[in-house]
C-alpha positions as a Markdown table, in Angstrom:
| # | Residue | x | y | z |
|---|---|---|---|---|
| 1 | Met | 116.2 | 216.4 | 155.0 |
| 2 | Leu | 117.5 | 215.6 | 151.4 |
| 3 | Glu | 120.9 | 217.3 | 151.1 |
| 4 | Ser | 121.7 | 218.0 | 147.1 |
| 5 | Leu | 125.4 | 218.3 | 145.3 |
| 6 | Thr | 124.9 | 221.9 | 145.8 |
| 7 | Asn | 123.6 | 221.4 | 149.5 |
| 8 | Tyr | 120.0 | 222.0 | 148.6 |
| 9 | Arg | 118.1 | 220.7 | 151.6 |
| 10 | Arg | 114.6 | 220.6 | 151.8 |
| 11 | Ser | 111.8 | 217.9 | 154.4 |
| 12 | Ala | 110.3 | 214.9 | 153.2 |
| 13 | Leu | 107.1 | 214.4 | 154.8 |
| 14 | Thr | 106.2 | 211.4 | 156.0 |
| 15 | Arg | 103.3 | 209.1 | 157.0 |
| 16 | Arg | 104.0 | 209.3 | 160.9 |
| 17 | Gly | 105.8 | 212.4 | 161.0 |
| 18 | Arg | 109.0 | 214.0 | 159.7 |
| 19 | Phe | 112.3 | 213.0 | 159.6 |
| 20 | Asp | 115.9 | 213.4 | 158.4 |
| 21 | Arg | 117.9 | 212.1 | 155.8 |
| 22 | Ser | 120.2 | 213.3 | 153.8 |
| 23 | Ile | 122.0 | 211.6 | 150.5 |
| 24 | Ala | 123.8 | 213.4 | 147.2 |
| 25 | His | 121.4 | 214.1 | 144.7 |
| 26 | Pro | 120.1 | 216.7 | 141.6 |
| 27 | Pro | 119.5 | 219.7 | 143.7 |
| 28 | Ile | 115.5 | 219.6 | 143.1 |
| 29 | Leu | 114.5 | 216.0 | 143.1 |
| 30 | Pro | 111.6 | 214.3 | 144.3 |
| 31 | Arg | 111.7 | 211.3 | 147.1 |
| 32 | Ala | 109.2 | 208.7 | 147.9 |
| 33 | Ala | 110.2 | 208.7 | 151.9 |
| 34 | Lys | 106.9 | 207.1 | 153.9 |
| 35 | Arg | 107.0 | 205.5 | 157.4 |
| 36 | Arg | 105.8 | 202.2 | 155.7 |
| 37 | Leu | 106.8 | 202.1 | 153.0 |
| 38 | Gly | 110.9 | 201.7 | 148.2 |
| 39 | Ala | 125.7 | 187.3 | 135.9 |
| 40 | Gly | 123.8 | 184.6 | 134.1 |
| 41 | Ile | 122.1 | 184.4 | 130.8 |
| 42 | Ala | 119.6 | 187.1 | 129.4 |
| 43 | Leu | 115.9 | 186.2 | 130.4 |
| 44 | Leu | 113.5 | 187.7 | 127.4 |
| 45 | Ser | 109.9 | 189.5 | 127.8 |
| 46 | Val | 106.6 | 188.6 | 126.5 |
| 47 | Val | 104.8 | 190.8 | 126.2 |
| 48 | Ser | 100.4 | 190.8 | 125.4 |
| 49 | Ala | 97.6 | 192.9 | 125.4 |
| 50 | Leu | 97.0 | 192.1 | 128.6 |
| 51 | Gly | 99.9 | 193.6 | 130.3 |
| 52 | Val | 103.7 | 192.4 | 130.5 |
| 53 | Tyr | 104.7 | 189.1 | 131.3 |
| 54 | Trp | 108.7 | 188.1 | 132.4 |
| 55 | Leu | 110.1 | 184.9 | 132.3 |
| 56 | Leu | 110.8 | 184.3 | 135.9 |
| 57 | Glu | 113.4 | 181.2 | 136.4 |
| 58 | Ser | 112.1 | 177.8 | 138.1 |
| 59 | Ser | 116.2 | 177.5 | 139.2 |
| 60 | His | 118.0 | 179.7 | 141.0 |
| 61 | Ser | 120.8 | 179.3 | 142.9 |
| 62 | Ala | 121.1 | 180.6 | 146.3 |
| 63 | Ser | 123.9 | 182.0 | 146.4 |
| 64 | Ser | 124.8 | 183.6 | 143.6 |
| 65 | Ala | 123.1 | 185.3 | 140.6 |
| 66 | Ser | 124.6 | 183.6 | 137.8 |
| 67 | Ala | 123.7 | 180.0 | 138.5 |
| 68 | Arg | 120.4 | 179.9 | 136.1 |
| 69 | Gly | 117.9 | 176.9 | 135.8 |
| 70 | Asp | 115.1 | 176.9 | 133.3 |
| 71 | Ser | 112.8 | 179.8 | 132.9 |
| 72 | Thr | 109.3 | 179.5 | 133.1 |
| 73 | Ala | 106.9 | 182.3 | 132.0 |
| 74 | Ile | 104.4 | 183.4 | 134.3 |
| 75 | Arg | 102.2 | 187.1 | 134.5 |
| 76 | Leu | 103.6 | 189.7 | 137.0 |
| 77 | Phe | 99.8 | 190.4 | 138.7 |
| 78 | Ser | 96.8 | 189.8 | 137.3 |
| 79 | Ala | 95.4 | 190.5 | 133.9 |
| 80 | Thr | 91.9 | 192.0 | 136.3 |
| 81 | Ser | 94.7 | 194.3 | 138.0 |
| 82 | Pro | 93.9 | 198.1 | 137.7 |
| 83 | Phe | 97.5 | 198.6 | 136.1 |
| 84 | Asn | 97.1 | 195.6 | 133.4 |
| 85 | Thr | 93.6 | 197.1 | 132.3 |
| 86 | Pro | 93.1 | 199.8 | 129.6 |
| 87 | Ile | 91.3 | 203.0 | 130.2 |
| 88 | Pro | 87.5 | 202.5 | 128.8 |
| 89 | Ala | 86.4 | 204.8 | 126.5 |
| 90 | Ser | 83.5 | 205.8 | 128.6 |
| 91 | Ala | 85.9 | 206.8 | 131.0 |
| 92 | Gly | 85.3 | 210.7 | 132.1 |
| 93 | Val | 86.9 | 213.3 | 133.6 |
| 94 | Asp | 86.6 | 214.3 | 137.0 |
| 95 | Pro | 84.8 | 218.1 | 137.9 |
| 96 | Asp | 88.3 | 218.6 | 139.5 |
| 97 | Ser | 90.3 | 217.8 | 137.4 |
| 98 | Ala | 92.0 | 221.2 | 135.9 |
| 99 | Ala | 92.5 | 222.8 | 139.7 |
| 100 | Met | 94.4 | 219.4 | 140.5 |
| 101 | Ile | 96.6 | 219.0 | 137.4 |
| 102 | Ala | 97.3 | 222.8 | 138.4 |
| 103 | Ser | 98.9 | 221.7 | 141.6 |
| 104 | Leu | 100.1 | 218.8 | 140.0 |
| 105 | Val | 101.7 | 220.9 | 137.9 |
| 106 | Ala | 102.8 | 223.7 | 140.2 |
| 107 | Asp | 104.8 | 221.7 | 142.5 |
| 108 | Ala | 107.0 | 220.0 | 139.2 |
| 109 | Glu | 108.0 | 223.4 | 138.3 |
| 110 | Lys | 108.9 | 223.7 | 141.7 |
| 111 | Asn | 111.2 | 221.3 | 142.4 |
| 112 | Ser | 110.6 | 218.4 | 139.2 |
| 113 | Ala | 109.7 | 215.7 | 137.4 |
| 114 | Val | 112.0 | 212.6 | 136.9 |
| 115 | Ile | 111.8 | 209.0 | 135.9 |
| 116 | Thr | 113.1 | 207.5 | 139.5 |
| 117 | Trp | 115.9 | 204.2 | 139.3 |
| 118 | Ser | 119.4 | 204.2 | 140.3 |
| 119 | Ala | 118.2 | 204.7 | 143.4 |
| 120 | Trp | 115.3 | 205.5 | 145.9 |
| 121 | Ser | 113.7 | 202.8 | 143.9 |
| 122 | Val | 112.9 | 199.0 | 144.0 |
| 123 | Pro | 115.8 | 196.4 | 142.9 |
| 124 | Val | 114.4 | 193.0 | 142.3 |
| 125 | Phe | 116.0 | 189.5 | 143.3 |
| 126 | Trp | 115.1 | 186.1 | 142.7 |
| 127 | Ala | 114.5 | 183.1 | 145.3 |
| 128 | Asn | 113.9 | 179.1 | 144.8 |
| 129 | Ala | 113.0 | 176.4 | 147.2 |
| 130 | Thr | 117.3 | 176.6 | 147.9 |
| 131 | Thr | 117.6 | 180.4 | 148.7 |
| 132 | Pro | 118.4 | 180.3 | 152.8 |
| 133 | Thr | 115.3 | 181.7 | 154.3 |
| 134 | Tyr | 114.8 | 184.7 | 157.4 |
| 135 | Asn | 113.2 | 185.9 | 159.7 |
| 136 | Val | 113.3 | 189.5 | 158.8 |
| 137 | Thr | 112.9 | 191.7 | 162.1 |
| 138 | Phe | 110.7 | 194.8 | 162.0 |
| 139 | Thr | 112.5 | 197.9 | 163.5 |
| 140 | Ala | 109.7 | 200.8 | 162.2 |
| 141 | Glu | 106.1 | 199.8 | 162.2 |
| 142 | Asn | 104.6 | 196.5 | 163.7 |
| 143 | Phe | 101.0 | 196.4 | 162.4 |
| 144 | Gly | 99.1 | 194.3 | 164.2 |
| 145 | Gly | 101.5 | 193.9 | 166.9 |
| 146 | Tyr | 103.6 | 191.6 | 164.8 |
| 147 | Asn | 107.3 | 191.9 | 165.6 |
| 148 | Tyr | 108.4 | 190.0 | 162.8 |
| 149 | Leu | 107.6 | 187.7 | 159.2 |
| 150 | Ala | 108.9 | 184.3 | 159.2 |
| 151 | Ala | 110.9 | 182.2 | 156.7 |
| 152 | Val | 111.6 | 184.9 | 153.9 |
| 153 | Pro | 113.8 | 183.3 | 151.4 |
| 154 | Ile | 116.5 | 186.1 | 150.8 |
| 155 | Pro | 119.2 | 185.9 | 147.9 |
| 156 | Ala | 123.0 | 186.5 | 149.3 |
| 157 | Glu | 123.2 | 189.2 | 146.4 |
| 158 | Ala | 120.4 | 191.2 | 147.5 |
| 159 | Gln | 120.4 | 194.3 | 148.5 |
| 160 | Pro | 118.3 | 197.1 | 148.8 |
| 161 | Ala | 117.7 | 200.1 | 146.9 |
| 162 | Ala | 120.2 | 203.4 | 147.7 |
| 163 | Gly | 118.4 | 205.9 | 149.9 |
| 164 | Ser | 117.1 | 205.6 | 153.2 |
| 165 | Asp | 114.1 | 204.3 | 151.9 |
| 166 | Gly | 115.7 | 201.0 | 151.3 |
| 167 | His | 113.2 | 199.7 | 148.6 |
| 168 | Met | 113.4 | 195.9 | 147.6 |
| 169 | Thr | 111.6 | 193.1 | 146.4 |
| 170 | Val | 112.7 | 189.4 | 146.2 |
| 171 | Ile | 110.2 | 186.8 | 144.0 |
| 172 | Asn | 109.9 | 183.5 | 144.7 |
| 173 | Thr | 110.0 | 181.4 | 141.5 |
| 174 | Thr | 109.3 | 177.9 | 143.2 |
| 175 | Asn | 105.5 | 179.4 | 144.1 |
| 176 | Asn | 105.2 | 182.6 | 143.2 |
| 177 | Cys | 105.3 | 184.5 | 146.4 |
| 178 | Met | 106.5 | 187.8 | 146.1 |
| 179 | Tyr | 108.1 | 189.9 | 148.8 |
| 180 | Asp | 108.3 | 194.1 | 149.5 |
| 181 | Phe | 110.8 | 195.3 | 152.2 |
| 182 | Trp | 110.9 | 198.8 | 152.8 |
| 183 | Gln | 113.8 | 200.0 | 155.1 |
| 184 | Ala | 115.4 | 196.2 | 154.1 |
| 185 | Lys | 119.1 | 196.1 | 155.9 |
| 186 | Lys | 121.2 | 192.7 | 156.1 |
| 187 | Gln | 122.6 | 193.5 | 159.8 |
| 188 | Ser | 126.7 | 192.4 | 160.7 |
| 189 | Asn | 125.6 | 189.1 | 162.0 |
| 190 | Gly | 123.8 | 188.1 | 158.6 |
| 191 | Ser | 120.1 | 188.6 | 159.7 |
| 192 | Trp | 118.0 | 190.8 | 157.9 |
| 193 | Thr | 116.1 | 193.4 | 159.3 |
| 194 | Ala | 113.6 | 195.8 | 157.8 |
| 195 | Gly | 110.9 | 198.5 | 158.5 |
| 196 | Trp | 108.4 | 196.5 | 157.5 |
| 197 | Ala | 107.7 | 193.8 | 154.9 |
| 198 | Asn | 104.7 | 192.5 | 153.5 |
| 199 | Arg | 104.0 | 189.7 | 150.6 |
| 200 | Met | 101.4 | 188.7 | 148.0 |
| 201 | Tyr | 101.3 | 186.4 | 145.1 |
| 202 | Thr | 102.8 | 187.4 | 141.4 |
| 203 | Thr | 99.3 | 186.7 | 140.4 |
| 204 | Asp | 97.6 | 188.9 | 142.7 |
| 205 | Thr | 96.4 | 192.7 | 141.4 |
| 206 | Gly | 99.3 | 194.3 | 143.2 |
| 207 | Ile | 97.7 | 195.6 | 145.5 |
| 208 | Tyr | 97.2 | 195.1 | 149.4 |
| 209 | Pro | 93.8 | 194.3 | 150.1 |
| 210 | Glu | 94.2 | 196.1 | 153.7 |
| 211 | Gly | 97.1 | 198.3 | 153.5 |
| 212 | Ala | 99.9 | 197.7 | 155.5 |
| 213 | Ser | 102.2 | 198.0 | 152.5 |
| 214 | Thr | 105.3 | 199.4 | 151.9 |
| 215 | Arg | 104.5 | 202.5 | 149.8 |
| 216 | Gly | 102.1 | 204.8 | 151.1 |
| 217 | Ser | 98.7 | 203.9 | 148.8 |
| 218 | Gly | 98.7 | 199.8 | 149.6 |
| 219 | Phe | 100.4 | 199.0 | 145.9 |
| 220 | Ala | 103.3 | 196.5 | 145.7 |
| 221 | Asn | 107.0 | 198.0 | 145.6 |
| 222 | Leu | 106.8 | 196.8 | 141.7 |
| 223 | Leu | 102.9 | 197.7 | 140.4 |
| 224 | Gly | 103.4 | 200.4 | 137.9 |
| 225 | Leu | 107.0 | 200.3 | 137.8 |
| 226 | Leu | 108.6 | 200.6 | 134.2 |
| 227 | Thr | 111.4 | 198.0 | 133.3 |
| 228 | Pro | 113.7 | 197.4 | 130.6 |
| 229 | Ala | 111.3 | 194.9 | 129.3 |
| 230 | Asp | 108.9 | 197.7 | 128.3 |
| 231 | Phe | 111.8 | 199.4 | 126.6 |
| 232 | Gln | 113.0 | 196.1 | 124.8 |
| 233 | Ala | 109.5 | 195.4 | 123.6 |
| 234 | Gly | 108.9 | 199.1 | 122.5 |
| 235 | Val | 105.1 | 199.0 | 124.0 |
| 236 | Ile | 104.3 | 199.5 | 128.1 |
| 237 | Asn | 100.7 | 197.8 | 128.4 |
| 238 | His | 100.0 | 199.2 | 131.6 |
| 239 | Ala | 99.7 | 201.6 | 133.6 |
| 240 | Leu | 102.4 | 203.7 | 135.8 |
| 241 | Met | 103.0 | 204.7 | 139.1 |
| 242 | Phe | 104.1 | 208.1 | 140.1 |
| 243 | Ala | 104.7 | 209.8 | 143.2 |
| 244 | Ser | 103.5 | 213.7 | 143.7 |
| 245 | Gly | 105.0 | 216.6 | 146.7 |
| 246 | Val | 101.5 | 217.6 | 146.6 |
| 247 | Asn | 98.9 | 214.6 | 147.5 |
| 248 | Arg | 95.7 | 215.7 | 149.4 |
| 249 | Ser | 95.1 | 214.5 | 153.0 |
| 250 | Gly | 91.9 | 212.7 | 154.3 |
| 251 | Gly | 92.8 | 209.1 | 152.7 |
| 252 | Pro | 92.8 | 207.0 | 149.6 |
| 253 | Val | 90.2 | 206.6 | 146.5 |
| 254 | Ala | 90.2 | 203.0 | 145.3 |
| 255 | Pro | 92.5 | 201.2 | 144.1 |
| 256 | Ala | 94.2 | 202.4 | 146.8 |
| 257 | Thr | 93.9 | 200.9 | 150.0 |
| 258 | Glu | 95.9 | 203.7 | 152.2 |
| 259 | Ser | 97.7 | 207.0 | 152.2 |
| 260 | Asp | 100.4 | 209.5 | 153.7 |
| 261 | Gly | 99.2 | 212.3 | 151.7 |
| 262 | Ser | 99.1 | 215.7 | 154.1 |
| 263 | Asn | 97.5 | 218.5 | 152.0 |
| 264 | Ala | 93.8 | 219.6 | 152.4 |
| 265 | Gly | 91.9 | 220.9 | 150.0 |
| 266 | Thr | 89.9 | 219.1 | 146.4 |
| 267 | Gln | 92.8 | 221.0 | 143.9 |
| 268 | Tyr | 95.1 | 218.4 | 145.0 |
| 269 | Ile | 94.9 | 214.7 | 144.2 |
| 270 | Pro | 94.4 | 211.7 | 146.6 |
| 271 | Glu | 96.4 | 208.3 | 146.4 |
| 272 | Gly | 94.6 | 206.2 | 144.1 |
| 273 | Ala | 93.8 | 208.6 | 141.9 |
| 274 | His | 93.5 | 208.0 | 138.2 |
| 275 | Leu | 95.1 | 209.9 | 135.6 |
| 276 | Arg | 95.5 | 209.7 | 131.4 |
| 277 | Leu | 97.4 | 212.1 | 129.0 |
| 278 | Asn | 94.5 | 213.5 | 127.1 |
| 279 | Pro | 94.3 | 211.6 | 123.9 |
| 280 | Ser | 95.0 | 214.0 | 121.5 |
| 281 | Phe | 98.6 | 215.2 | 122.8 |
| 282 | Asp | 101.4 | 214.9 | 120.4 |
| 283 | Leu | 104.3 | 212.7 | 120.9 |
| 284 | Ser | 105.9 | 213.0 | 117.8 |
| 285 | Ser | 108.2 | 215.1 | 118.6 |
| 286 | Tyr | 109.7 | 213.0 | 121.9 |
| 287 | Pro | 112.6 | 210.7 | 122.0 |
| 288 | Ala | 111.3 | 206.4 | 121.4 |
| 289 | Tyr | 111.0 | 206.2 | 125.1 |
| 290 | Leu | 108.9 | 209.0 | 126.0 |
| 291 | Gln | 106.7 | 208.1 | 123.3 |
| 292 | Glu | 106.7 | 205.1 | 124.8 |
| 293 | Ile | 105.7 | 205.7 | 128.3 |
| 294 | Gly | 103.2 | 208.7 | 126.6 |
| 295 | Gln | 101.5 | 206.2 | 124.8 |
| 296 | Ala | 101.1 | 204.4 | 128.0 |
| 297 | Leu | 99.8 | 207.0 | 129.4 |
| 298 | Lys | 97.0 | 207.4 | 127.4 |
| 299 | Thr | 96.1 | 203.6 | 127.0 |
| 300 | Tyr | 96.3 | 203.0 | 130.6 |
| 301 | Gly | 97.2 | 205.9 | 132.5 |
| 302 | Met | 98.9 | 206.2 | 135.7 |
| 303 | Tyr | 97.9 | 205.8 | 139.4 |
| 304 | Asn | 98.8 | 208.1 | 142.5 |
| 305 | Gly | 100.9 | 205.8 | 144.4 |
| 306 | Asp | 103.4 | 207.8 | 147.1 |
| 307 | Ser | 104.1 | 211.3 | 148.4 |
| 308 | Ser | 107.3 | 212.5 | 147.9 |
| 309 | Gly | 109.7 | 215.2 | 149.6 |
| 310 | Gly | 108.5 | 217.5 | 146.9 |
| 311 | Gly | 108.2 | 217.0 | 142.8 |
| 312 | Phe | 106.5 | 214.4 | 140.3 |
| 313 | Ser | 108.3 | 210.7 | 140.0 |
| 314 | Phe | 108.0 | 208.1 | 137.5 |
| 315 | Tyr | 109.6 | 205.5 | 138.6 |
| 316 | Ala | 111.0 | 202.5 | 137.5 |
| 317 | Val | 113.4 | 199.3 | 138.3 |
| 318 | Asp | 116.5 | 199.5 | 140.0 |
| 319 | Thr | 118.6 | 198.1 | 137.5 |
| 320 | Thr | 121.8 | 198.9 | 139.5 |
| 321 | Lys | 121.6 | 196.1 | 142.0 |
| 322 | Ser | 118.7 | 193.8 | 140.4 |
| 323 | Asp | 119.4 | 190.6 | 139.3 |
| 324 | Ala | 118.8 | 189.9 | 135.5 |
| 325 | Pro | 116.5 | 190.7 | 133.5 |
| 326 | Tyr | 116.7 | 193.5 | 135.3 |
| 327 | Asn | 120.5 | 194.4 | 135.3 |
| 328 | Val | 120.2 | 195.5 | 131.8 |
| 329 | Ala | 120.6 | 199.6 | 131.0 |
| 330 | Tyr | 117.8 | 201.6 | 130.1 |
| 331 | Pro | 117.3 | 203.8 | 126.8 |
| 332 | Trp | 118.2 | 206.9 | 128.9 |
| 333 | Gly | 121.7 | 205.6 | 129.4 |
| 334 | Ser | 123.4 | 206.7 | 133.0 |
| 335 | Asn | 121.6 | 209.9 | 133.4 |
| 336 | Ala | 120.6 | 209.2 | 137.3 |
| 337 | Tyr | 117.5 | 211.9 | 137.0 |
| 338 | Pro | 115.8 | 211.6 | 133.2 |
| 339 | Ser | 113.5 | 214.5 | 132.7 |
| 340 | Ile | 109.6 | 214.1 | 132.5 |
| 341 | Pro | 108.5 | 217.3 | 130.2 |
| 342 | Ile | 105.8 | 219.0 | 132.0 |
| 343 | Ala | 104.1 | 219.4 | 128.7 |
| 344 | Phe | 103.3 | 215.7 | 129.8 |
| 345 | Leu | 102.0 | 216.2 | 133.1 |
| 346 | Gln | 99.7 | 219.9 | 131.7 |
| 347 | Ser | 97.4 | 217.8 | 129.4 |
| 348 | Met | 96.9 | 215.3 | 132.3 |
| 349 | Glu | 93.8 | 214.6 | 133.2 |
| 350 | Val | 92.3 | 213.2 | 136.5 |
| 351 | Leu | 90.1 | 210.7 | 135.4 |
| 352 | Asn | 86.3 | 210.2 | 138.1 |
| 353 | Met | 87.5 | 209.3 | 141.6 |
| 354 | Gly | 84.8 | 207.2 | 143.8 |
| 355 | Ser | 85.3 | 209.1 | 147.6 |
| 356 | Gln | 87.9 | 209.1 | 149.8 |
| 357 | Val | 88.0 | 206.5 | 152.4 |
| 358 | Ala | 89.7 | 205.7 | 155.9 |
| 359 | Ser | 93.6 | 204.5 | 155.4 |
| 360 | Glu | 93.8 | 200.7 | 156.2 |
| 361 | Ala | 96.7 | 199.3 | 157.9 |
| 362 | Asn | 95.4 | 195.3 | 158.4 |
| 363 | Pro | 98.1 | 192.8 | 157.6 |
| 364 | Met | 96.2 | 189.4 | 156.0 |
| 365 | Pro | 96.9 | 186.2 | 156.4 |
| 366 | Gln | 98.9 | 185.0 | 153.5 |
| 367 | Pro | 100.2 | 181.5 | 152.6 |
| 368 | Cys | 104.1 | 183.0 | 151.5 |
| 369 | Ala | 105.4 | 183.9 | 154.9 |
| 370 | Thr | 103.7 | 184.0 | 158.4 |
| 371 | Tyr | 103.4 | 187.5 | 160.8 |
| 372 | His | 104.9 | 186.3 | 164.5 |
């Protein structure tokens, strides 16, 4: 259960049933709670029409985020990733779009529509060839019969996001390997555990091809998250990931590869669904950062990527814990849960979807680290 500052409580549906969790927060906020799911020099971001680039450093200290080396520009996720591909002019609207948007809006009006960033999101940390490695033991899942992920580089400053989801991502700039964690925890003896972990290259699509991800949908932790670089650039050149409290049961639609949706009926949105903001929606009266989000929703859209504990949420990288350049302020300042206008959601359209398929949970072989 979630406990608010006013002792409001509600349960969060998880992939394998319901469990309790408590943390102080405003009284009606969505939370991604899944059974498999969540100082140095300033680095510049380079944004192209194909997507967002980050300057990832080629040398990092194993023990301190303040020891920095030279930088090399690489792309986070491929140009062919659905999240980095603009919506084609020929995209059609799903016949059940109006009903699905109505359920999304009703859930947001009952609960909330926010950006989650300072807790229950994902902090980012850098590693390189000198970073200590750990065998990360699994405490909640053992897909494929695996018990741990071997030789994972984790820097000394790494720490999971606040909240029981405990998401965290480490990027190794030596080989472009990215490690996603859910319920990450550093033990008192210095070892690391996680409910589950997986890995891919930063040049992959950001989607685990056969599920077994640390989110509900098969999406990488950072796929579709807002970053400080998005707002520094003044343009968001990628789709956004959102979580909803009313996701459809029965499996995902492409590009998602798994789902923790639990609501039966075509009036609910399946995980993997692609939505866009109506191109005619007037953004001119909103603050600059909401205009940037709105324009991204028109150009790239948003994908349903997780189940929440109720309500609607976008996610932004957790800047309260992350290494640079992810540790700078957002335009909304210290507001822990900046609001998304309900009018945005009311003007969304669900684009034509493929058929729902069965969820996958098959950890794939991958050179970045080996399951045991």
